[in-house]
N, C-alpha and C positions, 0 to 999 in steps of 0.2 A: 503494500500500500504506500510505501514511501515514494514521494514524488507525485502522487495522485493529485490532480488539479480539478477544481470544481468550476462550474459555469459562472461567468461574471454576474454580479447582482448590482443593479442600479438603485440608488437611494437619494431622494431629494431631501435636503436639509430644510425642514419646515419650521417657520418661526414659532408656531404654537408648541410643537414638540420640544424645541430647544428651550423655550421659556419654562415649560413644566420641568424639564430635566434640570435646568439651572437652579430653579427654586428648590428642587428636591435635594440638591447638594449644597445649598446655601450660597449660591453665586447670584450675581445680578444679571438677569436676562438681557439687560441693555448692553452688557459687555461683549455680546456676540456668542459664538459657539464655544462652550467650555471644552478644554482639551480632552476631558474624560468622556465627552460625547462620542469619541471614537469607539467606545464600547458598543454603541448603537449602530453607527453607520459602517463600521469596519468588521469587527468580530460578530456583532449581533445579527447581521444579515447573512453571514457566511457559515457560522457554526451550525445552524440547522441542517445545512447540506451534509456536513460531516456526521452529525448525530443521526441523521436519517438514512445514511448509507449502509445498506445491509452488508456490503463487501468489507467495510471497515469494522463493522459490528461492535460499536461502542455500547456497552451496557450502562446506560445512563443512571440506573439505580446504584451502581457501584463506582460512579465517577466522582473524583475530587478535582476541582479546578485549583491546581497547585501554584501556578505562576501566570502572570499576565504582564506584558510590557508593550508600550507603544513608542514609536519614533515618528516624529512629524517633520515634514518638509515645510509645511505651513498649515494653518488652521483653515478649514473650509468656511465659506460664508453662508449665511442664511439665504435660502433660495437656490443655492447651487446643487447640481446633481453630480454625485460621485459614483464611481464604479469600483466595487471590491471583488477580489478574486482570492479564494482560499486554496491552500494546498497542505497535504500531509508532509511535514518536513522530516519527521522521525517517528519511528514506532518500534520501541524496544521492550524487551521483557527482562526484568531483573528479579530473580527469586520468586517468580510467579506473579509479580506485579507489572502490569503493562503501563508504560509511560509513552504517551502520544503527544507529539509537538505539532501544533497547527499554526501556520503562518498565513497572514492576510496582507495583501497589497491593495491599497486604495489610491485611485487616480482621479483627476478631474476630467471634465468633458473633452479636454484637448489632449489627454493622455499623460499629463504631467503628474508626478507623484505628489500625494497629499499626506499619506500616512502608511506606516507598516505596523502590523501587530504580530505578536508571538504569544501563544498560549500553550501552557503545558498542562495536560490532563493526566492524572493518575487513576488507573482503573484497577481496583483491587479484585482478587480472585473470588 
């Protein structure tokens, strides 16, 4: 499964959703898109592809989201549409515990990078 890539997913950064998210984390909605909103437009739109993939066979009931990191080229703007693509970067088994690394690359409408994410999931036996 390592190297498996998923179909691109488009996501429009909507003002109302950004405002709700910003207030939920204690940020000012007038300040624009919070950096942590990448959990929505990058990982949030691609992870369901991974979790729903019968070939990869992630047992969601035994999953622990162990690590998460984001790296930004720039913050997206409200109203902008971005495209995220996920891929399985690593899938190893250590002492019966599966460790799956999932990476997402998010670009703007012209193909310029916006954000990269890396998530590590631990799946216990």
